[in-house]
N, C-alpha and C positions, 0 to 999 in steps of 0.2 A: 435328341438334342440337335438343333439346327447348326449347320456349318457356318461359322462366322468369318473364317479366314481362307480355308482351302477350297479350291475349285477342282475342275477336272484335271488340271496339270499344276498342282502345287498352289502357291499363293501368287497372285498377279494383280497388277494395277498400275496406275499412274505413279511415277516416281515422286517421292516426297509428299504423297497424299495417302491417306488410309486406303488399303492396308500396307502400302509399300513405304513405310516410314522407318527411320532408324530405331524408334522405340519398338515397333512390331518385330523388326529383325532381331533386336536384342532379346525380346521375349521368345522368339522362335529358337534362338540359340540356347537360351537357358532351359526352355521346356524340352526341346529335343535332346539336349545333353543329359538332363535328368532321366528322360525315358530310356536312353541307351547306355547309361552307366550300369554295367552288369554286375557290379560287386567284384570281389576278389582283390588280389594285391596288384594286378597289372595296371598300367596306365591305359586309359581309354582315349580313343582318338577319333577325329572327324577330318575328312578331306574336303576342301572347298575349291571349286573352279568357278569361272565366270566368263561371260562374253565381253564385248568391248564397249558396252554402254557407259556413258559418263557416270550414271548413278551407281554403277558397281563400286566406285570408290567410296560411296556413302554406305551402301548396304554391307559390304564385306567387313569393314572394321566393327560394325555393330554386331554382326554375327560372331565375330571372333571374341568380342567382349563377353557376349552371352555364354558361349561355350567355355571359355577359360574361367569365367566366374563360377561355374559349377564343377570345375575340375577336369574338363576335357582338353586334351592336347589337340592342337589344330595344325594341319598341313595345308599350305596354300599353294595352288597350282598356277594362279594367274589365268590368262585367257586360254581356254581349252574346251573342246566340244563336250556337250552333255554326255554322249555315250562314253567318252574317255573318262569322265568322272565316275560313271557307273562301273566301268571296268577296273579302274584303279582303286575304288573303294574296296573291292573284293581282293585285288592283287596285293594291296598294302595291308590287308587284314584290319581295316578301319572298322569302327563300330557304326559309322554313319557317313554318308556322302551328301554334299550340298552343291547344287548348281545355281548360280545367280544369273538368271536370264529370263527374258520374256519371249524367247524363241523368235518367231517371225514378226512380232509386233514392232512398231516404230520405237525409236530410242527413248521417247518420253515415258514409255512403260518399262517396268522391270518385274522380276519374279523370283521366287525361291522354290526350287524343286529339291525334294529329299529322297535319298536312296538308302535302303537298309544294308546291312553288312554283306548280303548276298548279291548286291548290285541291282536289285529290283526296286522300282518305285514303291513307296509305302502303300499299304492297304488303306481303305477308307477308315477302318476301325482304328488303326494306329494313328492316322492323322487326327482323328477325334480325340484320342488320348492326349496327343500333343496340344491340341486346342484347349483341352481342359486344364492342362498344366500352364498354359499361357495366361490364364486368368488369375493365378495366385500372385500374392505380393512379390515385388521384385527382390525383397530381402529374404525371401524364404528359400531354404535349401542351398544356400551359398557354401562354397568350399572354404575350408580353413586356409589361412595364409600359406601354410606349407603345402597345401594340396591344390593350389591354383594350377590351371592348365598352362602349357607353354605353346607358343605359336612359332612356326618356322616356314619359310618358303623353300621349295625344292626346285631345282633347275632342270631336272631330267624328265619331267612329266610328259612333255611333248614328244621327246625321243622315245619314251616307253610306248606311248600310244601309236606312234608311227610304226614301230616294229610289230605291235599287235595287229594293226591293220594290214600290213604287208604279208603277215603270216596267213591271212585268210585268202590270199590269192593263190590259185592252184600252183603247186610246185612244177617247175619246168616251163611255165609260161612266162612271157615277158611282154611289156607294152611297147617294145621297140618298133618303130615305124608308125605308131599312132600319133596323130596330132590332136591334142586334147585341150579344150578351153575349160578352165575351172573357175566358177564364180563363187566366191566365199562370202558374199553378202556383207563385206566389211565386218565380219563377225568372228566367232570363236575359232574357226578353222583356217584363218587367213595365213597362218604359217604352216600348219601341219598338212593340209590337203595338197597344196602344190608340191611340197617336199616328198610326200609319199608317192605321188604319181611319177615324179621325176626319178626317184630311186628305183621304181619298177621299170624304168626304161622309156617312158613317154617323152615326147616333145610337148612341153607344157606352156600354155598361154594363160595369163591370169586376168581376172576381172574381180573387183570388189575386195582388194587386198590392201587397202589403205585406210584402216579405221581411224577416226578422229574423235570418237566418243559420241558423235551425233549422227553419223551417216550409216549406221547399221540398218540393213534392209531398205535403204533409201534408193529406189530405182535400180536395185540389184537384187540378186538372190532368187530363191525358188518362187517367191510371190510376184516377181517382176522380171521376166526373162528377156526383156527387150535388148538390154546391153549384151547379154549372152548370145542371142541370135545374131546380132551385128558382128560380134567377135568371131563366131563360128564361120560366117560367110566371108568376113575379111581375111581370116587366116587360112581359109579353105580347110578347116579342121574336120576330123572324122566324127567328132562328138563334142557336145557341150554339156557340162555338169554344173547344176546350180544347187548349192546348199542354202539353208536358211541361217538365221543369226546364231543359232547354237549347234548347227550341223547335225541335227537328228532327223532331218528330212531332206529329200533330194528330188529334183525334177530334171529330166534330160531334154536336150535338143538334138535332133538328128542332123546329118550333114547338109540337109536342105533348109534347116531352120524350123522344122515342125516339132511341136512339144510332145514329149513322152511323159505321161503322168504316172502316179503311183499305181493305178490299176493295170496299166500296160506293163509296168515293171514287175508286179506280182505275177502277171500272166507269164512273163518270160522266165522268171525264177522257177515258178511251178513247173513249167514245161521242161526246163533244163534239168531241174533236180529230179523230176519223175524219170526222165530218160536215164539219169545216172544212178537211179535207185536210192536217192538221198532223202526223199520225203519220208518222214516218220509216220505220217498219216495220209490217207488219200484225199488231200485237199489243203485248203488254206483258211486262215481267219481274216476277215476284214470287217468293215463297219456298215451301218445302214446307208452310208453315203456312196459306197462303191457302185459302179455302173452295172446295170443289168447285162450289158454286153460281156463283162468279165465273167459273170455267173454262167451265162450261156456257153461261153468259150470253154470254161473249166469242165462243163458237163460233157463236151465233146472228147475230153481226155479222161472221162470217168472219174473226175475229181469234183469234190463238193466245196462249197464256200459257206463257212459258218459266219453269221453276221453278229456284230455286237453294237453297243452304244458307241457314239463317237468319242474318240480319245484313245491314244495308243496304249494307255495303261489297261483299258478294258480288253483290247486286243491281246495284250500280253497275258492277262489273267485267263482268258479263254484258251490261249495256246498252252499255258502251263496245265490247266485243268484237264484238257482233252488230248494233250500229247502232240500238238502240231508244232512244226519247227519253221513254218513260213507264215507270215501275217503282215498286215499293214493297213494303210489308209490311202485313199485316192490322192490326198494332199502330199504324199511322198514319204510319210513315216513307213519305213520298211523294216520289219523286225525279223531277223534271221537268228533264231535262238541257238543255232550251232556256234555262233560267233559272239553274240551280244545279248544283253538282257533288256535292251531298249532299242528304239530306232537309231540307226546309224547310217547317215547319208553316204558317207565315203565307202563303207563296206558294201552297201547295196550297189553302189556304182561299180565297184570292182567286180561284182558277180556278173554284171552286164558286160563289162569289158572282157571278162574271161570268155564269154560266149562269142563276142566279136572276134577275139583272137583265134579261137578254135574254128569258127565257121568261115572266117575270111570274107564275110558279107558286110555290107554297110548297115548302119543303124536303122535306116529307113526300112530295110527288109527284116531285120532281126527283131526290132522292138515294137512294131505295129502289128500285133497278132490278132486283134479283133476290131470290129467296127462298133464303136460305142453307140448305145441307144441314145436318142436325143435327150439331153439332160440340161435343165436350166436351174441355176442357183442364184438367188439374190439375197442380200443382207439388208435388214431393216434396223436402223438405229432406234433404241428405245430410251425413254427418259428414266432417271433413277427411280427405283421402286415400282415401276410399271410392270405388270404381268399380262400382256395382251393375249397370251394363249389361254388365259382363263375366261376370256370374254365369250359369251354365247354366240355372238355374231361370227367371231373367228372360227369357233368350233364348227358352226354350221357350214361355213364356206369350205373348210377342210374336208368335212364329210362328203359334201357335194362333189368336190374334186376327186376324192377317192372312188366314188361311185362312177364318175364319168370315165376314169381311166380303167377301172376294173382290174382284171388279172393281168393285163398287158402293160401295166405301168405302176408307178409308186409315187407317193407323196410323203415327204419328210419335212416337218416343221418343228424346229427346236430352238430353245435359247442357247446362245453360245456359252460355253463354260469359262471363257477367258476374256470376253469383251462384252460391252453393253449392246448386244445385237440379238435379233432373232433371224435365224437362217431358214430360208424357204427353198426347198428343192423339190422338183418334180421331174419325172422321166416317163417316156412312153414311146409309142410307135411314130407319132406325128409331131414334129417339132413345133409347128404353129399352134396346135392344140395345147402342147405342154407350156409354151410361152404364155398363152392366154390364161391357163390355170394358175401359173405362178403370179401373173399380174393381178388376178382376182384376190388371191390369198394375201399378197403384199399390200394391196389397198386396204383390206380388212385389218391386217395387223397394224399398218401405219395409223389408221384412224383410232386405234386403241393403244398406241404406243407413246403418245406425246403427253406431256404434263397438262393438267387441266388449267 
């Protein structure tokens, strides 16, 4: 059965256009509610968080209507990071958790992410079960009047999450004396992230903490660190931390304004945790997009890197299956399963800050552990319904590129799971050659990606 709604990270699309319409949200609530009513006499519940997008005010009540219509009680958090929703799903013993967010996308998009009672994102099989239930008539399986669900907002969700986050920072350490710029992307962490850092002792300067419904990820956050760089240099800060719209990913900026991406963060955590004897397996899990430089660096530590498909859910699945407790993506999803069931930008940042405090060294020394191999990534927009990767011309160009790079490089060409794009990436020893290869593939994809 083909997937009609769910992609690599829940359901996502343009707000108020299929599939991100109130009707689809209603159907998701009803279908997921039916799937997670486990029987018995107790009340069944779902928790719902969201980021700061204007369309959240449309999607949230539609979900509430769906869940309550099938007898599920609803607890509403308001703006809260995705990892907080995952944590509180488990903490509050809810049957299901929902996050309304399109992560790093612009405000015109939105999405629905679902978490099971264990706090983990749902499997492909479970999402398919929910999709099947979404196609049944809306009047099927409704709760009796006396069994309708109730909805309530709780005020302490942010405080609960802040305490959980602070507890991941090593006992006995403080951030006193550190000047930190935190960029919250005008998103879900705009209250909790600055407060957590302040309570741990840091001097905190903020960027992207004035959401208005339409400025999430707009020239701020982990996908655009220009404002963060400026603030770090202006305030002579020790470090800059950039989260994305739902705070499940993080990118750092050192005291000189240089970017520290997810690959460097994973290298740092792996190094620190190996030294402390905290790695549960001799290595980490990352995706096909992580730089060869990271893989080579880990080998010098006698650590290996397991690669997965792109998507933090696939990283988590591999971590759980093989017993790893460190994983992530180059884009800044860092999963530390000792603390969280999904990527948590703030918790990952705190692990870096702990190393800074203990070492007394600047970020530029601590966080740049390997020289990345030349890597070029370019995105190609595609017309609706187009599948350029199926074209013989594109496949031929990709094969020629792989042959040219040989064992000293890689080519990854894939459709985005969240946007109408094809992502073209290549890496190797020579940057000029890599750029030429990407340009050739992009040209071939583009010629087969537009509507006739």
